[in-house]
matplotlib code that plots the C-alpha trace (Angstrom):
import matplotlib.pyplot as plt

x = [27.5, 25.0, 21.7, 19.5, 16.1, 13.5, 10.1, 7.8, 10.5, 13.2, 16.3, 17.2, 20.0, 21.0, 24.0, 25.9, 28.3, 30.3, 31.5, 32.7, 30.4, 33.4, 34.6, 37.4, 38.3, 38.3, 40.3, 37.2, 33.7, 31.7, 28.3, 26.5, 25.0, 22.0, 21.2, 19.3, 19.9, 17.6, 18.5, 15.4, 15.3, 16.8, 19.8, 20.9, 24.0, 25.1, 28.3, 28.5, 25.2, 25.8, 25.0, 21.9, 21.6, 18.5, 18.5, 15.4, 13.3, 12.9, 15.6, 15.1, 13.2, 14.6, 14.6, 11.3, 10.5, 9.4, 7.8, 8.8, 9.2, 6.6, 6.8, 9.7, 11.8, 10.9, 12.1, 14.9, 16.0, 16.0, 19.3, 20.6, 21.3, 19.8, 21.1, 18.4, 20.1, 18.8, 20.9, 22.2, 20.3, 17.2, 15.7, 18.1, 20.9, 22.2, 18.6, 18.7, 15.6, 14.9, 15.4, 19.0, 20.2, 20.6, 22.9, 25.3, 24.5, 22.8, 21.4, 24.7, 26.2, 23.1, 23.3, 26.4, 26.3, 23.5, 25.3, 26.5, 23.7, 23.4, 24.2, 27.6, 27.9, 25.9, 27.0, 30.7, 29.2, 27.9, 31.8, 32.9, 30.6, 30.7, 34.7, 33.1, 29.5, 30.6, 34.2, 35.5, 32.9, 30.9, 27.4, 24.2, 22.0, 18.2, 17.9, 14.4, 13.6, 16.0, 17.8, 18.0, 19.6, 21.8, 22.8, 23.4, 25.7, 27.9, 28.1, 29.6, 32.2, 32.7, 31.4, 34.0, 32.1, 28.7, 27.8, 25.1, 22.6, 18.5, 16.5, 13.4, 11.7, 14.9, 16.7, 18.0, 18.8, 22.4, 23.1, 19.6, 18.3, 15.9, 13.9, 14.2, 12.6, 9.7, 9.1, 8.4, 6.7, 3.6, 2.0, 2.5, 1.1, -1.9, -2.6, -2.7, -5.4, -7.5, -7.3, -8.8, -11.6, -12.4, -12.3, -14.3, -16.5, -17.5, -14.3, -14.4, -17.6, -15.6, -12.3, -13.4, -15.9, -13.0, -10.7, -13.5, -13.6, -9.7, -9.7, -11.9, -10.8, -7.0, -8.2, -5.5, -4.6, -4.1, -0.4, -1.0, -0.3, -1.8, -3.7, -3.6, -5.0, -1.8, -1.4, -4.8, -3.7, -0.3, -2.7, -2.0, 1.1, -1.1, -1.8, 1.6, 1.7, -1.1, -4.0, -3.3, -6.3, -8.6, -7.2, -7.6, -11.0, -12.0, -10.4, -12.5, -16.1, -16.4, -14.3, -17.1, -19.5, -22.7, -21.4, -24.2, -21.7, -22.5, -20.7, -16.7, -13.9, -14.2, -11.4, -11.2, -10.6, -8.0, -6.1, -5.6, -4.8, -2.4, -0.4, -0.3, 0.6, 3.1, 7.0, 7.5, 8.4, 10.9, 12.1, 15.3, 12.7, 11.9, 15.1, 17.4, 14.7, 15.7, 19.4, 19.3, 19.7, 21.8, 25.5, 27.6, 27.5, 23.7, 21.5, 17.7, 16.3, 12.8, 12.5, 9.0, 7.8, 9.4, 8.6, 4.9, 4.1, 4.6, 1.5, -1.5, -3.7, -2.0, -3.1, -6.3, -7.3, -7.9, -9.9, -12.5, -13.1, -14.3, -15.3, -11.7, -11.2, -9.0, -5.3, -4.0, 0.3, 2.7, 5.9, 7.6, 8.9, 7.8, 9.0, 5.7, 6.4, 8.4, 5.3, 2.5, 4.5, 5.4, 7.8, 9.7, 9.0, 12.2, 14.3, 13.0, 16.5, 18.3, 15.8, 16.9, 20.3, 20.1, 18.2, 20.5, 23.9, 25.8, 29.5, 27.7, 29.7, 28.6, 27.2, 27.1, 30.2, 29.1, 32.4, 32.6, 28.5, 29.2, 32.2, 30.3, 30.9, 28.2, 25.1, 22.6, 18.1, 15.5, 11.8, 10.7, 6.9, 5.2, 4.3, 5.6, 4.3, 7.6, 10.7, 10.1, 10.0, 12.0, 14.8, 14.4, 15.2, 18.0, 19.4, 19.4, 20.7, 23.9, 24.6, 26.2, 24.5, 21.5, 18.1, 15.0, 11.9, 9.2, 5.8, 2.7, 1.5, 2.9, 3.1, 6.2, 5.7, 5.7, 8.5, 6.4, 2.8, 4.3, 5.5, 8.2, 8.0, 9.5, 12.7, 12.5, 12.5, 15.3, 17.3, 16.6, 17.1, 21.0, 21.2, 20.5, 17.5, 15.0]
y = [-4.1, -5.1, -6.9, -7.7, -8.5, -8.9, -7.6, -8.2, -8.9, -6.6, -7.3, -4.5, -4.0, -1.7, 0.3, 2.8, 5.0, 7.3, 10.7, 13.8, 17.0, 19.0, 17.5, 20.1, 19.0, 14.8, 13.9, 16.0, 15.2, 12.5, 11.8, 8.3, 8.2, 5.8, 4.3, 1.8, -0.4, -2.2, -4.8, -6.5, -10.2, -11.7, -9.4, -9.5, -12.0, -9.7, -7.4, -5.7, -3.9, 0.4, 2.2, 4.8, 7.5, 8.9, 12.5, 13.1, 16.6, 18.8, 19.7, 17.7, 14.2, 11.3, 9.3, 7.5, 4.2, 2.4, -1.2, -3.5, -2.1, 1.0, 4.6, 5.2, 2.7, -0.4, 1.3, 2.0, -1.9, -2.8, -2.0, -0.1, -1.7, 1.6, 3.5, 5.4, 7.7, 9.5, 12.8, 14.1, 14.9, 13.0, 9.5, 6.9, 9.2, 11.0, 13.5, 16.9, 18.0, 19.8, 16.4, 15.5, 19.6, 20.5, 18.4, 21.0, 23.1, 26.7, 28.0, 29.1, 26.1, 24.1, 27.3, 26.4, 23.0, 23.2, 25.3, 22.3, 20.7, 21.9, 20.4, 21.0, 19.0, 16.4, 16.1, 15.9, 12.6, 11.1, 11.6, 10.3, 7.0, 6.5, 4.3, 2.0, 1.3, 1.4, 0.1, 3.6, 3.8, 6.6, 6.6, 8.1, 10.3, 10.9, 14.2, 14.9, 18.7, 20.1, 16.3, 18.3, 21.4, 18.7, 17.0, 20.4, 20.8, 17.6, 19.0, 22.0, 20.1, 16.5, 15.6, 12.8, 10.8, 10.8, 8.7, 10.7, 13.4, 13.0, 15.8, 16.2, 19.6, 20.5, 22.7, 26.2, 29.6, 29.5, 33.1, 34.2, 35.1, 33.8, 36.9, 36.6, 33.0, 34.3, 36.8, 34.2, 31.9, 34.0, 35.2, 31.0, 30.1, 32.6, 30.8, 27.0, 28.5, 30.0, 26.8, 25.2, 27.2, 27.4, 23.4, 23.8, 26.6, 25.8, 25.7, 29.6, 30.2, 26.8, 27.9, 31.5, 29.8, 28.1, 31.3, 33.1, 30.4, 30.1, 33.5, 34.2, 30.1, 29.2, 25.7, 23.2, 20.2, 17.3, 17.8, 20.8, 22.5, 26.4, 26.6, 29.8, 31.9, 32.0, 27.9, 27.3, 29.5, 27.2, 24.1, 25.4, 23.2, 20.8, 22.2, 21.4, 17.7, 16.3, 14.8, 17.8, 19.7, 16.6, 16.6, 20.4, 20.0, 17.2, 18.0, 21.0, 19.7, 18.4, 20.4, 21.6, 19.6, 20.3, 20.3, 21.2, 24.1, 25.2, 24.1, 23.4, 22.2, 18.9, 16.4, 14.4, 17.9, 18.3, 15.3, 15.6, 19.2, 18.1, 15.6, 17.8, 20.9, 19.2, 19.2, 17.0, 14.1, 17.1, 19.5, 20.7, 21.2, 24.6, 25.0, 24.8, 25.3, 29.0, 28.2, 26.2, 29.1, 31.2, 32.2, 34.9, 37.5, 38.6, 36.7, 35.1, 37.3, 34.8, 36.1, 33.9, 36.4, 39.7, 39.0, 38.1, 42.0, 42.8, 40.3, 41.7, 39.6, 36.7, 39.0, 36.7, 39.5, 41.9, 39.0, 38.4, 41.6, 42.3, 40.0, 38.2, 34.7, 33.3, 32.3, 29.7, 29.5, 27.5, 25.8, 28.7, 28.5, 31.9, 32.7, 32.3, 28.6, 28.2, 29.9, 27.4, 24.0, 22.3, 20.5, 23.6, 26.3, 25.2, 26.1, 29.5, 31.1, 28.4, 29.8, 33.3, 32.7, 30.6, 33.4, 36.1, 34.2, 35.9, 34.4, 31.4, 29.8, 29.1, 26.5, 26.4, 26.7, 28.9, 28.2, 24.4, 24.1, 25.9, 22.9, 20.2, 16.7, 14.7, 13.9, 15.3, 15.1, 17.1, 17.2, 21.0, 21.0, 23.8, 26.5, 24.2, 25.8, 24.6, 25.4, 28.8, 26.9, 30.1, 30.3, 26.4, 27.1, 29.3, 27.4, 24.4, 26.9, 27.4, 24.0, 22.5, 18.9, 19.3, 18.3, 19.0, 18.1, 20.6, 18.8, 20.1, 16.4, 16.5, 18.3, 18.9, 14.9, 13.7, 11.2, 9.3, 10.3, 9.2, 5.4, 4.0, 6.8, 9.8, 7.9, 6.1, 9.6, 11.1, 8.0, 8.1, 11.7, 10.8, 8.4, 10.3, 7.9, 10.5]
z = [9.2, 6.6, 6.8, 3.6, 3.5, 0.9, -0.1, -3.6, -6.2, -4.7, -2.3, 0.4, 2.4, 5.2, 4.7, 7.3, 6.4, 9.1, 7.6, 8.8, 10.0, 8.3, 5.5, 5.6, 9.1, 8.2, 12.0, 13.3, 14.4, 12.7, 12.0, 10.6, 7.1, 6.7, 3.3, 1.7, -1.1, -3.2, -6.6, -8.1, -6.7, -10.3, -10.1, -6.7, -7.3, -10.3, -9.4, -12.3, -12.2, -12.6, -9.7, -9.2, -6.4, -5.5, -3.3, -1.9, -1.9, 1.0, 2.7, 5.3, 4.0, 4.1, 1.5, 0.3, 1.8, -0.9, -0.8, -3.5, -7.0, -6.6, -8.2, -10.7, -8.4, -10.6, -13.8, -11.9, -10.9, -14.3, -15.1, -11.8, -8.2, -5.9, -3.5, -1.7, 0.8, 4.0, 3.3, 6.7, 9.3, 8.2, 8.4, 9.6, 9.5, 12.3, 13.3, 13.5, 15.8, 18.7, 20.8, 19.2, 18.6, 22.5, 22.7, 20.1, 23.1, 23.1, 20.0, 19.2, 18.6, 17.1, 14.1, 13.4, 13.6, 10.8, 8.2, 7.3, 6.2, 2.5, -1.0, -0.3, 2.3, 1.1, -1.9, -0.6, 1.7, -1.3, -2.9, 0.6, 0.3, -3.4, -3.2, -0.2, -2.6, -5.8, -5.7, -7.1, -10.4, -11.2, -11.0, -11.7, -9.7, -10.1, -8.2, -7.1, -6.4, -4.2, -4.9, -7.9, -6.3, -5.0, -8.4, -10.2, -7.4, -7.9, -11.2, -10.1, -8.1, -8.8, -11.9, -11.9, -9.4, -12.0, -15.2, -15.6, -13.8, -14.1, -12.7, -11.8, -10.9, -9.4, -11.9, -9.5, -10.1, -9.9, -8.2, -7.2, -3.6, -1.8, -2.4, -6.1, -5.7, -3.6, -6.2, -8.2, -6.9, -5.1, -8.9, -9.3, -6.0, -6.8, -10.5, -8.9, -6.6, -8.8, -10.7, -7.3, -7.0, -11.1, -10.3, -7.3, -7.3, -3.8, -1.8, -1.8, 0.7, 2.4, 3.0, 3.8, 6.9, 8.2, 8.3, 9.6, 12.6, 12.4, 13.4, 16.3, 18.1, 16.5, 17.8, 18.5, 17.0, 18.5, 19.3, 20.6, 17.1, 17.4, 14.1, 12.9, 9.6, 8.2, 9.1, 7.4, 4.6, 3.8, 3.4, -0.5, -0.4, -1.6, -5.1, -6.3, -6.3, -9.1, -6.9, -4.1, -5.6, -4.9, -1.4, -0.3, -1.5, 0.5, 3.5, 3.3, 2.4, 5.8, 8.4, 10.3, 12.6, 15.1, 18.9, 22.4, 22.3, 18.7, 15.2, 15.4, 13.2, 13.3, 15.0, 11.7, 10.2, 13.1, 12.3, 9.1, 9.4, 12.2, 9.2, 7.1, 8.9, 11.5, 10.9, 13.5, 10.9, 9.3, 11.0, 9.1, 6.9, 8.1, 10.0, 6.2, 3.3, 3.2, 3.6, 0.7, -1.5, 0.9, -1.6, -0.6, 2.4, 2.1, 4.9, 4.2, 6.8, 6.5, 3.0, 2.2, 4.8, 4.2, 0.2, 1.2, 1.8, -1.3, -2.3, 0.0, -1.9, 0.5, 3.5, 5.2, 7.1, 3.5, 1.7, 4.7, 5.1, 1.1, -1.1, -2.7, -2.4, 0.5, -0.9, 0.1, 0.0, -0.9, 0.3, 2.6, 5.6, 8.2, 11.5, 13.3, 12.1, 14.9, 17.3, 16.4, 15.6, 19.3, 17.3, 16.4, 19.3, 21.1, 18.1, 17.4, 18.4, 16.3, 13.6, 13.8, 13.9, 10.7, 8.6, 10.0, 8.7, 6.4, 3.9, 2.9, 0.3, -3.2, -4.0, -8.4, -10.6, -13.6, -15.7, -14.8, -15.8, -18.8, -20.0, -18.4, -20.0, -18.4, -19.7, -17.9, -18.7, -16.6, -16.1, -16.4, -15.3, -17.5, -14.5, -10.8, -7.8, -6.1, -8.5, -11.1, -14.7, -16.1, -13.4, -13.9, -18.0, -17.8, -15.5, -18.1, -20.5, -18.3, -18.2, -21.1, -22.8, -20.7, -22.0, -21.2, -21.0, -20.6, -19.9, -18.5, -18.0, -14.3, -11.1, -9.3, -8.1, -11.7, -10.8, -7.9, -9.8, -13.6, -12.6, -14.6, -17.5, -16.1, -15.3, -18.9, -20.6, -19.1, -19.5, -22.7, -23.6, -21.2, -24.4, -27.3, -27.9, -28.0]

ax = plt.figure().add_subplot(projection="3d")
ax.plot(x, y, z, "-o")
ax.set_aspect("equal")
plt.show()
């Protein structure tokens, strides 16, 4: 059963699908997928509109909840009927979180279940639902960040399902281990932090003062999250978006308040930090983030945590003991998260098993990508904090016919921040119009 309703300028339809948990066992257990169909109000009765499938970044996030024709969506609706898919385990699809995963059994059963929540399963989901959505016609895919990883797997495994592939900040390393990803990431993060302090030099002392307070008190956020100095540093994740440096600055500038017992972090600061740090709304991200890089028999083994030790300048204790500015960190998952975040604590053993998992199937087929015939265009953001530009360009060269647009006009969130411009440019590249 489908339900349609209206927002300004668009008609929305809720769609639900049943797919196998394991596509190699089509008669076995099933899960539910949710997707929101969006079409411009004036085009709702047209049956000949081509489809655009949107794959959200993450992994572990449901598709954007737009109001009307916000961000890139307005440009897409000029010529497409859009499907915003909640990838398996996210949004309104069968959820995977601390409340639902115990239905699977213990940590071993939970970890085995979650090995089926990577790009390969997501693409097979897309191919399973495409016939009922498009009548069997191929569609255009727009992949943001991790959604781009899925798009590259789509090109590797089922290119016949695609009319074109548009990728924004999401060209993965084809065969790099997670260690390679983070060895490239930490220097980029340091550059972003240095640029932030150059923009807001007063934040050097503010960050140091907050870090010292956190080390001395380890305050609790309103939801019970224990704020450690490592957790505070991870607020640097903001620096990967276009407005992130400014948001971090405003968060730091009013952190403290005077109380009868002395100076303390304000309720306002703790509330905002909770919204930025808590994984309650997207726990799957913490569980499978490193797994999305897993290929072959080598475990990811808490890669970001191990590789961080190779960059001692990120050690808060050493920074605070000397004169070096405190370095924030970025997009990475660490074992301590499963100690401090109440949304993740019950899943610590499950996460350990996933970190130790071996025998990950390959995600990308170089030989197939080398003979690709699907039009592909990718926005590569210069010095993207989340996806290494060098890795992205190396992958671009491995995909036949892929056209890149390398730009420093946007950060990782360019497809949102740029309104119609990014999507318009990528569509033009796939059509040889620029």
